[in-house]
VOKOLSE-755806 format. One record per residue (C-alpha): residue in three letters; x, z negated, y negated. Coordinates in Angstrom, 2 decimals. Layout:
<nodes>
+------+---------+---------+---------+
: resn :      c1 :      c3 :      c2 :
+------+---------+---------+---------+
:  ALA :       X :       Z :       Y :
...
+------+---------+---------+---------+
</nodes>
This chain:
<nodes>
+------+---------+---------+---------+
: resn :      c1 :      c3 :      c2 :
+------+---------+---------+---------+
:  MET :  -25.80 :   58.50 :   -6.02 :
:  GLY :  -25.34 :   55.07 :   -4.47 :
:  PHE :  -27.63 :   53.46 :   -1.95 :
:  PHE :  -29.32 :   51.15 :   -4.51 :
:  ASP :  -30.06 :   54.04 :   -6.77 :
:  ARG :  -31.49 :   56.13 :   -3.93 :
:  LEU :  -33.52 :   53.18 :   -2.75 :
:  ARG :  -35.01 :   52.62 :   -6.17 :
:  GLU :  -35.85 :   56.24 :   -6.59 :
:  GLY :  -37.36 :   56.45 :   -3.17 :
:  LEU :  -39.46 :   53.36 :   -3.58 :
:  SER :  -40.87 :   54.59 :   -6.86 :
:  ARG :  -42.11 :   57.72 :   -5.15 :
:  THR :  -43.29 :   56.29 :   -1.91 :
:  LYS :  -45.27 :   53.21 :   -2.81 :
:  GLU :  -47.36 :   53.40 :    0.41 :
:  GLN :  -44.14 :   52.92 :    2.51 :
:  LEU :  -43.76 :   49.34 :    1.45 :
:  LEU :  -45.81 :   46.64 :    3.05 :
:  GLY :  -46.51 :   43.45 :    1.12 :
:  ARG :  -47.00 :   42.41 :   -2.50 :
:  PHE :  -43.32 :   41.40 :   -2.77 :
:  GLU :  -42.17 :   44.91 :   -2.15 :
:  GLU :  -44.67 :   46.37 :   -4.58 :
:  LEU :  -43.66 :   44.02 :   -7.32 :
:  VAL :  -40.00 :   44.73 :   -6.69 :
:  GLN :  -40.45 :   48.36 :   -7.54 :
:  LYS :  -42.75 :   47.52 :  -10.38 :
:  ALA :  -40.00 :   45.30 :  -11.86 :
:  ASP :  -37.44 :   48.01 :  -11.31 :
:  ALA :  -39.40 :   50.19 :  -13.73 :
:  THR :  -39.03 :   47.69 :  -16.50 :
:  GLU :  -36.31 :   47.59 :  -19.07 :
:  GLU :  -34.85 :   44.27 :  -17.84 :
:  ARG :  -34.30 :   45.73 :  -14.35 :
:  THR :  -32.61 :   49.00 :  -15.41 :
:  ARG :  -29.23 :   47.31 :  -15.81 :
:  PRO :  -26.66 :   47.90 :  -13.05 :
:  VAL :  -26.99 :   45.44 :  -10.14 :
:  ASP :  -23.90 :   43.43 :   -9.32 :
:  VAL :  -23.44 :   43.15 :   -5.57 :
:  GLU :  -21.29 :   40.29 :   -4.20 :
:  THR :  -20.18 :   40.88 :   -0.63 :
:  ILE :  -19.50 :   37.91 :    1.58 :
:  GLU :  -17.74 :   38.36 :    4.98 :
:  GLN :  -16.63 :   34.86 :    5.78 :
:  THR :  -18.13 :   31.37 :    5.76 :
:  THR :  -18.72 :   30.35 :    2.14 :
:  THR :  -20.47 :   27.19 :    1.00 :
:  GLY :  -22.35 :   26.87 :   -2.23 :
:  VAL :  -22.99 :   30.54 :   -2.84 :
:  ARG :  -24.56 :   30.98 :   -6.22 :
:  VAL :  -27.44 :   33.43 :   -6.49 :
:  PRO :  -28.87 :   33.73 :  -10.03 :
:  ALA :  -32.43 :   34.82 :  -10.77 :
:  VAL :  -32.45 :   38.62 :  -11.08 :
:  THR :  -34.56 :   38.44 :  -14.22 :
:  ARG :  -31.70 :   36.65 :  -15.92 :
:  GLU :  -28.62 :   38.09 :  -14.18 :
:  PRO :  -29.02 :   41.23 :  -11.99 :
:  ARG :  -26.85 :   40.15 :   -9.05 :
:  VAL :  -27.51 :   39.97 :   -5.32 :
:  VAL :  -25.45 :   38.80 :   -2.40 :
:  ARG :  -24.64 :   41.20 :    0.50 :
:  ILE :  -23.71 :   39.94 :    3.99 :
:  PRO :  -22.72 :   42.50 :    6.71 :
:  VAL :  -24.50 :   41.89 :   10.01 :
:  SER :  -21.15 :   42.50 :   11.85 :
:  PRO :  -17.63 :   43.07 :   10.75 :
:  GLY :  -17.04 :   46.51 :    9.21 :
:  ASN :  -20.79 :   47.45 :    9.43 :
:  LYS :  -21.59 :   49.17 :    6.14 :
:  SER :  -25.02 :   50.34 :    7.17 :
:  GLU :  -26.80 :   47.10 :    8.28 :
:  TYR :  -26.64 :   43.92 :    6.23 :
:  TYR :  -28.59 :   41.11 :    4.63 :
:  LEU :  -29.31 :   40.98 :    0.88 :
:  LEU :  -30.03 :   37.62 :   -0.81 :
:  GLU :  -32.03 :   37.77 :   -4.02 :
:  ASN :  -33.33 :   35.04 :   -6.23 :
:  ARG :  -36.77 :   35.68 :   -7.63 :
:  MET :  -38.50 :   33.45 :  -10.24 :
:  ARG :  -41.96 :   33.70 :  -11.68 :
:  GLU :  -41.02 :   34.89 :  -15.07 :
:  GLY :  -40.94 :   38.24 :  -16.95 :
:  ALA :  -41.59 :   41.17 :  -14.68 :
:  ASP :  -41.78 :   38.75 :  -11.70 :
:  SER :  -44.42 :   36.46 :  -13.30 :
:  GLN :  -47.07 :   37.61 :  -10.73 :
:  LEU :  -45.07 :   36.97 :   -7.64 :
:  PRO :  -46.97 :   34.88 :   -5.01 :
:  GLY :  -43.96 :   32.63 :   -4.60 :
:  GLU :  -40.44 :   32.02 :   -5.88 :
:  GLY :  -37.08 :   31.27 :   -4.30 :
:  LEU :  -34.45 :   33.17 :   -2.29 :
:  LEU :  -35.61 :   36.37 :   -0.70 :
:  VAL :  -33.63 :   37.38 :    2.43 :
:  TRP :  -33.75 :   41.12 :    3.03 :
:  HIS :  -32.58 :   42.74 :    6.32 :
:  VAL :  -31.46 :   46.21 :    5.34 :
:  ASP :  -30.62 :   49.12 :    7.76 :
:  GLU :  -29.53 :   52.24 :    5.93 :
:  ARG :  -29.61 :   54.19 :    9.15 :
:  ARG :  -33.44 :   54.13 :    8.73 :
:  TRP :  -33.24 :   55.93 :    5.46 :
:  ALA :  -36.03 :   58.49 :    5.36 :
:  PHE :  -38.34 :   59.82 :    2.63 :
:  ARG :  -41.58 :   58.99 :    4.53 :
:  SER :  -40.80 :   56.99 :    7.64 :
:  GLY :  -38.23 :   54.37 :    6.53 :
:  GLN :  -40.84 :   51.57 :    6.55 :
:  ARG :  -43.09 :   53.04 :    9.28 :
:  ASP :  -41.76 :   51.09 :   12.32 :
:  PRO :  -42.22 :   47.27 :   11.82 :
:  ALA :  -39.67 :   46.53 :   14.47 :
:  ARG :  -36.96 :   48.35 :   12.53 :
:  LYS :  -37.46 :   49.12 :    8.92 :
:  LEU :  -35.17 :   50.35 :    6.15 :
:  LEU :  -36.05 :   47.20 :    4.16 :
:  HIS :  -37.42 :   44.15 :    5.85 :
:  LEU :  -38.25 :   40.83 :    4.23 :
:  VAL :  -37.25 :   37.92 :    6.42 :
:  GLU :  -40.20 :   35.49 :    5.81 :
:  ALA :  -39.28 :   31.84 :    5.53 :
:  ASP :  -42.49 :   30.76 :    7.27 :
:  GLY :  -41.81 :   33.11 :   10.13 :
:  HIS :  -45.45 :   34.32 :   10.31 :
:  GLY :  -44.71 :   38.01 :    9.92 :
:  ASP :  -47.75 :   38.44 :    7.64 :
:  LEU :  -46.29 :   41.45 :    5.86 :
:  ASP :  -46.24 :   43.46 :    9.04 :
:  LEU :  -49.81 :   42.54 :   10.09 :
:  GLY :  -52.98 :   44.25 :    8.75 :
:  HIS :  -55.67 :   42.25 :    7.13 :
:  THR :  -57.81 :   42.54 :   10.25 :
:  ALA :  -55.02 :   40.89 :   12.23 :
:  GLY :  -54.75 :   37.99 :    9.78 :
:  GLY :  -51.88 :   39.37 :    7.75 :
:  ASN :  -51.46 :   39.40 :    3.95 :
:  ARG :  -49.57 :   41.01 :    1.19 :
:  GLY :  -47.17 :   38.21 :    0.52 :
:  ASP :  -47.53 :   34.46 :    0.04 :
:  ALA :  -45.66 :   31.40 :   -1.20 :
:  GLY :  -44.21 :   30.84 :    2.26 :
:  ASP :  -42.16 :   33.96 :    2.20 :
:  PRO :  -39.17 :   32.86 :   -0.07 :
:  TRP :  -36.55 :   30.47 :    1.12 :
:  VAL :  -36.24 :   27.20 :   -0.77 :
:  GLY :  -34.64 :   23.89 :   -0.13 :
:  PRO :  -36.27 :   20.38 :   -0.51 :
:  PRO :  -36.94 :   19.32 :   -4.12 :
:  ALA :  -34.34 :   17.31 :   -5.95 :
:  TRP :  -36.32 :   14.01 :   -5.72 :
:  HIS :  -36.38 :   14.37 :   -1.85 :
:  ARG :  -32.57 :   14.58 :   -1.89 :
:  ARG :  -32.19 :   11.62 :   -4.24 :
:  LEU :  -34.67 :    9.49 :   -2.34 :
:  GLY :  -33.07 :   10.60 :    0.98 :
:  ALA :  -29.66 :    9.56 :   -0.26 :
:  GLY :  -30.94 :    6.21 :   -1.32 :
:  LEU :  -32.66 :    5.59 :    1.96 :
:  GLY :  -29.49 :    6.68 :    3.80 :
:  LEU :  -27.52 :    4.10 :    1.93 :
:  LEU :  -30.14 :    1.43 :    2.51 :
:  GLY :  -30.29 :    2.20 :    6.20 :
:  ALA :  -26.49 :    1.99 :    6.51 :
:  LEU :  -26.64 :   -1.39 :    4.87 :
:  PHE :  -29.30 :   -2.67 :    7.27 :
:  VAL :  -27.37 :   -1.46 :   10.31 :
:  THR :  -24.22 :   -3.11 :    8.95 :
:  ALA :  -26.12 :   -6.30 :    8.50 :
:  ALA :  -27.39 :   -6.16 :   12.08 :
:  VAL :  -23.89 :   -5.66 :   13.41 :
:  PHE :  -22.61 :   -8.71 :   11.49 :
:  ARG :  -25.46 :  -10.77 :   12.84 :
:  VAL :  -24.68 :   -9.72 :   16.40 :
:  ALA :  -21.14 :  -11.05 :   15.96 :
:  ARG :  -22.55 :  -14.45 :   14.99 :
:  PRO :  -24.89 :  -16.77 :   16.94 :
:  ARG :  -28.16 :  -15.51 :   15.42 :
:  PRO :  -31.68 :  -15.26 :   17.02 :
:  PHE :  -31.98 :  -11.81 :   18.63 :
:  PRO :  -35.40 :  -10.90 :   17.06 :
:  GLY :  -33.77 :  -11.21 :   13.65 :
:  VAL :  -30.98 :   -8.89 :   14.65 :
:  LEU :  -33.37 :   -6.42 :   16.20 :
:  GLY :  -35.48 :   -6.41 :   12.98 :
:  TRP :  -32.54 :   -5.54 :   10.85 :
:  ALA :  -31.47 :   -2.80 :   13.29 :
:  LEU :  -35.04 :   -1.26 :   13.33 :
:  LEU :  -35.15 :   -1.36 :    9.51 :
:  GLY :  -31.85 :    0.46 :    9.31 :
:  GLY :  -32.68 :    2.97 :   11.88 :
:  GLY :  -36.06 :    3.77 :   10.27 :
:  ALA :  -34.49 :    4.23 :    6.86 :
:  LEU :  -31.85 :    6.58 :    8.32 :
:  VAL :  -34.49 :    8.68 :   10.06 :
:  ALA :  -36.62 :    8.93 :    6.86 :
:  ALA :  -33.48 :    9.94 :    4.93 :
:  GLY :  -32.81 :   12.70 :    7.33 :
:  VAL :  -36.39 :   13.99 :    7.15 :
:  LEU :  -36.42 :   13.98 :    3.37 :
:  ARG :  -33.10 :   15.84 :    3.04 :
:  ARG :  -33.83 :   18.36 :    5.82 :
:  GLY :  -34.14 :   21.96 :    4.67 :
:  PRO :  -34.95 :   25.27 :    6.30 :
:  VAL :  -32.29 :   27.14 :    8.28 :
:  CYS :  -32.20 :   30.99 :    8.56 :
:  GLY :  -30.26 :   32.19 :   11.52 :
:  PRO :  -30.18 :   34.44 :   14.57 :
:  GLY :  -33.32 :   32.89 :   15.96 :
:  THR :  -35.33 :   33.55 :   12.76 :
:  PRO :  -37.81 :   36.41 :   13.12 :
:  GLY :  -36.30 :   39.48 :   11.44 :
:  MET :  -32.67 :   38.34 :   11.44 :
:  ALA :  -31.54 :   39.74 :   14.81 :
:  PRO :  -29.16 :   42.76 :   14.52 :
:  TYR :  -30.90 :   45.99 :   15.27 :
:  ASP :  -28.12 :   47.20 :   17.54 :
:  GLY :  -28.81 :   44.41 :   19.99 :
:  GLY :  -25.65 :   42.53 :   19.21 :
:  THR :  -25.49 :   38.74 :   18.77 :
:  GLY :  -26.36 :   37.22 :   15.41 :
:  ARG :  -23.46 :   35.68 :   13.55 :
:  VAL :  -24.94 :   34.78 :   10.18 :
:  VAL :  -26.58 :   31.42 :    9.40 :
:  LEU :  -28.02 :   30.42 :    5.96 :
:  ARG :  -28.69 :   26.73 :    5.32 :
:  ASN :  -28.67 :   24.00 :    2.62 :
:  PHE :  -30.88 :   26.06 :    0.30 :
:  SER :  -31.26 :   24.54 :   -3.12 :
:  PRO :  -34.68 :   24.17 :   -4.85 :
:  ALA :  -36.09 :   27.28 :   -6.52 :
:  GLY :  -34.67 :   27.79 :   -9.98 :
:  PRO :  -32.63 :   30.05 :  -12.34 :
:  ASP :  -29.60 :   29.44 :  -10.11 :
:  MET :  -29.97 :   28.86 :   -6.42 :
:  TYR :  -27.20 :   27.88 :   -4.03 :
:  VAL :  -26.93 :   28.37 :   -0.24 :
:  ASP :  -24.29 :   27.91 :    2.45 :
:  VAL :  -23.45 :   31.11 :    4.26 :
:  LEU :  -21.96 :   30.46 :    7.70 :
:  ILE :  -20.46 :   33.51 :    9.49 :
:  ALA :  -19.09 :   33.23 :   12.97 :
:  PRO :  -15.69 :   34.94 :   13.41 :
:  ALA :  -15.67 :   38.24 :   15.36 :
:  GLY :  -16.21 :   37.61 :   19.01 :
:  GLU :  -18.17 :   34.40 :   18.46 :
:  THR :  -21.82 :   33.77 :   17.90 :
:  SER :  -23.55 :   31.59 :   15.35 :
+------+---------+---------+---------+
</nodes>
């Protein structure tokens, strides 16, 4: 029996092990007909841009990224979850980043230690709410847990502002080359710089890397995986997976 089969069976019998509404809904969805199909696992071991991750409700496929070369026990899983079908009650949608450590496989204690769990959700907001009790301000999952990129209109507007900023800066350079009043040149330069800054802010997306809570390898080694350029939530999500070569850090 493979790990995913064992994991599904174990989760169905030990509901109390899993912290957070996301984990509960994962096993609830696993019990439905649409989630009984075999899961296709795509393993990525080198830098790959534009990795496609389809919504599991439409195509049961996840992406697996080993924490270190040759490590078959510890890895990250990328899973696209949308609010539809069995996932319609999820508190948020987008790309879920799971940190898995099969060495923690145990019937009762796999999820007991928050610092090193069998299955850990790397929360995009970094709050660690799933590992906190309600008395400590935690929750059972929220919209800030999945990873999503800026909406499409942000990207389009950012691209337009970037082009506009470049034109303003170019105009300022041409004015410097000619005998023009300095205030006018400075005004063009400021307009161009402001447009370029605004474009960068609009197109900026989250980055999941070694410094993100929950991403550090459990063996104390240096992190080498960075996820960036997340697309907006949708049936097909895309992300750039950057993996530092062996001996280098991300």
